[in-house]
N, C-alpha and C positions, 0 to 999 in steps of 0.2 A: 161549163165552158161554152163560150160563144163560138158560133160557126166562123171559120176562117173565110169562108166564101158564101155569102148569102145569095139566095135566088129569090127574086121578088115574088110575092104571093100572086098566084094566078098565071104566072108566066110558065110556058112549057119548058121542061128541062132540055138543055142542049143535047144534041145527038152525040153519041159516042161511036166506037168502032166495035161491031159485034164479031165474036169469034164463031167458029164452026161449032154448033151445038146450042146451048141455052142462049136465048136472045138477050141482047142488052149488055153484054160484057165483051171486053177485049183487052188483051194484055197491054199494059202501058209501062214504059220504062224498062229497066233491066231486072228481071226476076232473080232473086238470090236462090237459084235452084240448089246449089250445094248446101247452103245454110238450111234450107227446108228438108233436104234429104238427111242431113245429120240430125236435124230436129226429130224427124220421124223415127230414126233409129234410137235416139237417146230417150225419148219420152215413153213412159208406160202407157200402153194403149188399152186401158180398161174402161174406156169412157161410156160404152153403151150397155154395160152390164156390171154385175158385181155389187156386193153389199158391204157396208162398213159396220163392224160390230161396235157395241158399246154406245149406241146412240140414244138408247132409251125410248125409241119410237115404238108405239104399240097401236093396234087398231087398224082400221081401213087406211090404206095408203102407206103403211109402215115400210113395206118392201121398197116401194118407189122412193120414199124419203131416204132410205139407207143407200140405195143405188145413186141417187142424186148427190148425196153427201160424198160418196166415193169419188165421183167425178170432180167435185170441188176440191177434194184433197189432192187428187192427181194433178190438177191444174195449178193449184196454189203452191204445191211443194216442188213440182218439176219446172214450173214456169213462173216463179216469183219475180217481182220487179220487172214486169213486162212493159217497160217504157216503149213508146212508139219508135219503131225502127230497130229495136234491140233483138238480139238472138233469142231472148226469152219470149218475146212476142211472136217471133217466127216459129218457135217450138209450139206455142199455143195454137197457131194457125195449122200446123201439121197435125196436132192432136184432134182439132175440130174436123179437119178433112178426113182423118181416119174414122172418126165417129160417124160422119155422114156415110162413109163407105159401108160401115157395119150395119147401118140402117137401110142399106140397099140403094143408096143415092150416089150420084157421081158429083164430086165436088169440083167447082171451078174457082181457081185463084186468079185474082187480078191485082196488079201492083201500082203503087203511086208513090211519089217522092214525099219525104218528111224531113224535118230537122231533128236529128238524133241528139239528145241531151245526155251528158255524162257528168256525174258528180263525184269528185275525188275527195270530198270532205270539207267541212266548214266548222269554224269555232267562233265564239264571241267571248273575248277575254275581258274580265273586269279587273280593276285595280286590286292588287293583292294576289293575283295569279289564278283566281277562280275562272274556270272555263265552262261555258255553257255550250250545249250542242244544238244549234239551230238546224232547221231543214230548209235548204234553198228552194225557191220557186223553180220549177222547170223553166228553162230558158233564161234564168238569171245569169248575168255576166259574172266573171270572177272579181275578187277584190284582194289586194295584197295587204296582209296585216301590218306590213311595214309602214303603211300610211298613218297608222295611229300611234298613240291613242288619240281618238277624235272626240269632239264634244258630242254628247248624247242629248237629244231634245225630244220631249214628249209632245206629240202632236195632239192637241186637245180638240181642235175644230177643223172642219174642212176649209182648205184655202189659207190656213194659218202658217205661212212659210217665212215669217219675219226672221227667224233664227235658223233657217234651214241650210244656208250656204256652208258647205264643208262639214256638216254634221250628220251623224247617224240619227235618223228619225225613228221614233218608237211610237206605235199606235195599237189600239185594240182593233179587232176585226169589224165590230159592229158599225154600220153606217158609212163604210168607205168602199168605193170601187177600187180594187187593187190595181187594175190595169190603167185606169185614168189617173190614179194617184201616182203611179210610176212616172207618167209623162209630166205631171205637174211638179213632182218633187225634183225630177231631173232638170226641168226648166228653171227651178229655183236654186239650183246648184247644190242640192243635198248629195251626200256621199253614198248613202245606203238607206234602205227601209227595213225595219224589223217589226213584224206583227207579233204581238205578245198576248196570248190568251191563256191565263192560268186555269180556266175552267174546263179545258179538254186537253187530251194528249197532243203533242206536237204532230201536226199534219203537213202534208205536202200539197201545195197548190200550184197552179200553172199560170205563168205570165205569157205574154205574146212573144213569138220569135222576134229577136232584135230588141228585147227589153233594154231600156237605156240606163238602168240603175240596178246595182245588186239588191236583191230582195230575199229575205229569209223569214221563217216563222219559228216561234218558240211556243211551246205549250206546257201545261202542268207545272212541275216544280221549277223548271228552268225559267219559265215566264214569270212565275212569282218571284224568283230570286232577282231577276232584272228589275221588275217593277218596285220591289222593296228597296233595292239599291238606289233607284232614281228618286224615291220618296225621301231618302235620307241624305242625299248629296246635293249641295248647292250648285256645284259645277261638275256634273258627272262626265266621265270619259270612258271609252272602251276601244278595243281593237276588234275588228271583224275581218276574219280570213275566210275566203271562199274560193275553192278551186273547182272550176266547171268549164266544160267545153261544149260547143254545139257544132255538129258536122252534118253533112248531107247523108241521108239514109233512105231506106225503102221500107214501106209497110205494105200490108196486103189485106184484102177482103177475101173471105172464103164463103162461097155460096153453093147451094144445091136447090133444085127445083122439083116440086111434086106436081105433075100435070094431071090433076083429078078432074079437070073440066076445061072446056075450050072457051077462052074469052070471046071468040068470034060468035059463039052461041049464047052469050050472055053470062058466062061464068065469071065471077070476080077474080081480079088479080090481087093477091094479098102478100105482104112482106112481113116476116117476123125476124127481128134482129137482136143481137146482143154484142157488146163490144169485147174485143180480145185483149186490149191493153190494160195496164194499170199504171199507177205511179210507183215510187220505190217502196212498195209494201208487198206482202204476199198476195194481195188482191183476191182474197177468198170471197168476200161478199161483193166487192166492187172490182171485177165483175165475173169471177168464176161461177157465181151463183146463176147469173143470167145465161152463161154458156151451158151449164148443166141442164137448165130448163130447155134451152134451144135443142140440145141433143135428144132429150126425152121427147120433145115435140116432133122431132124428125122421125123418131122410131114409131110413135103413135100414128102420126098423119100418113107416113109411108105405108104402114100396114093396113090402114083403113082410110083411103084418101077421100076427103070431101070433094064436092063438085066445085072446085076452084083451082086456079093456078097459084101455087104457094111457093114463095121464095123464102128460104131460110138462110140467113146471112150472119156470119161473124165479121163485124166491122173492125178494121184496124184504126188506131190513132184517134179514138174518141176523146181521150183525156186532153189532147192538145188542140181541140177545136173541131170535133166531129168531122175529121178529114176523110175517114173511110166512108161514112154514110153520105157525105157530100159528094165523094167521087162516084159512089153507086148511083146517086140521083143524076149526076151530070152525064154518066155513060148510058143511062137507061134508054133503050130503043124499042121496048115492047109497048103494048097498049097501055091505056090509063091504069095507074095503080089505084085500087079502090080503098085500101086501108093498110096502115102500117102499125106494127106494135114493136116498141123498143123495150126489151126486158133488161133492167139495170138495177143492181143492188136490191135483191129480193130474198135474201137469206136470213132476215131477222125481222123483228117487229110483228105486231098483230094487226096492223091496218095496211091494206093495199091501196096505195095512191094511184089514181089514173089521171095523169097530167096531159094537158094539151098546151100548145103555144097560146099564150094570152088567156087560157081557161076557156077557149071557144069550144062549144059542143061540136062533135062530128061523129061520123059513123063508127070509127074505131073506138072512141071514148064510150059511146052509147052501148056498143056491143060488149065492151069490157065491164062496164058497170052492171049491165043486165046479167052477164055471166057470173060475176062475183056475188050479186044478190041471190041469184038462183042456186048458188052453191052454199049459201048461208055464211058468206065471208063478210067481214067488215070492209067496205070499200068507200072511198071518197074521191071526188073529182078535185082537181087543182090546176094550177098554172105553173109551167116551168119551161125554160129554154135551154136546159143543161143536159141534154142527152141526144141520142141518135135520131130521135123523132124530129129534131129541129130542121135539118135540110129538107126532109119530106114535107113538113108543114109549110116551110118557106116556098116550096114549089106548088103549093095548093093541094097537097095530098092529105086526106084525113089521117091523122097520126096520133098515137097515144104512147106515152112513156109510163111503163108499169114499174113501180118501186114500192118497197115495204118500209114502213116507219113504226116505231122510232128506230134509228140506227145511230151509233156513236163512234164507230171505229173506221169509217171510210177514210181513206188517204192517210192512215196511220199504220205503224208497225204492228198494231194489235189486230189488223184485219186478216186474221188467220182462220183456218177451218173450224177451230173450236168455237168461234163466234157465230157460226152458221147453223141454222135450224132446219133439219130435213123436212119438217112439216111445212115450214114456210115455202120451201122449194116445191113440194108436191102441190100445195094449194095454188101457187102461182102457175105451175104447169097446167093444172086443171082449168084455171080461169082462162088462160090464153087459148087453150084448146077449145073450150066451150064458146069463146068469142069468135074464133075462126069458123067453127062449125055453124054457128048462128048466121054469120055473114054469108057463108056458102049456101045455106038453105033459104036465104032470103031471095028477093027478086034479082034480076040481072044486075051486073055490076054498074050499069048506067043509072039504075034506079036508086042505088045506094048513095049517090052524090047529092 
């Protein structure tokens, strides 16, 4: 997801309003206090301890892996479908705050406005009555099936909109920018866009708020059925029905600080974050896995603080454009942040990817790569703009996005706890802890830049 609000590289982040207590934060908007209170009462609060049986984990780190898996199960079962601004996202925020308290830290919640998306169901009906089950893009507008049946046109090449007017456009995912395509298709008079990929399950993606055209995705058997139908029909037609609404809502960041060193004396300021929200899926790997690691890091670093000021943050509304991390950067009033780590989708795969914006080397990436190599893990560097490191990197802060590959269930209904590996969680936690401790043991924060 691209940032909704980019900050030019090298530019200082704008000042926010600091509350009493931890520097750099201040309440904004109207906090949903009642929702968070209810959330805290409803959610099981086993986040900082407990083991899940039947994991098959053995050897060093087995206990930590089981405890981390227990956290993933709690979050993905009690707070599934954590769309930005939803009650489920608020429950996840309350669970994270309670986990910080159990680690001996005082959580600070800050609030910011979001557009809340609600999906009431969608169908794609082919002649003969066969109904397929597409997944709408977040922020897609509704579409009345009474408009159809409409012509269906396969979009073979970029910019090929000769037959787009009044038609449902179908395309594969490869080689197309969905957001730009939405603008181009709407300008050409298309009725809707359908992304069909038979090689993976139906997944949910995110359009921009104010998306000008209905957009849905089909995967697996449904995508194959649509593509087979199109290949056999000279003048294919279909009905697309989509019921969705977008309304004003509120999301939150949850932060806690460990003051193991004084930045005025040269101690670095470090941020470790993981996003709270998901799409309409259980959100176990994306991103209960990152939140589980974040809570374990809170416990470890609070019990033995390194010589650094460390901010641990659960960011709201990452899936809809890194809004929470962007809000954090915009509000920041403390000293220079020396490194940031975003932990996102780390519960599967055997390779740890350490991404930076544009693949540029920086202090956070170097520390993570060195930590992984020192632990004997398979680590690789890469480039990505799709997580909470983005607003930090755009503000000129050394930032790394930690992810595990391969992964195949992100943004699908199959992203449940059974797909998460406790060993992957334990290895990720060890890597980030080692990277943070390395940075803290290095020279002063200014020397890290």
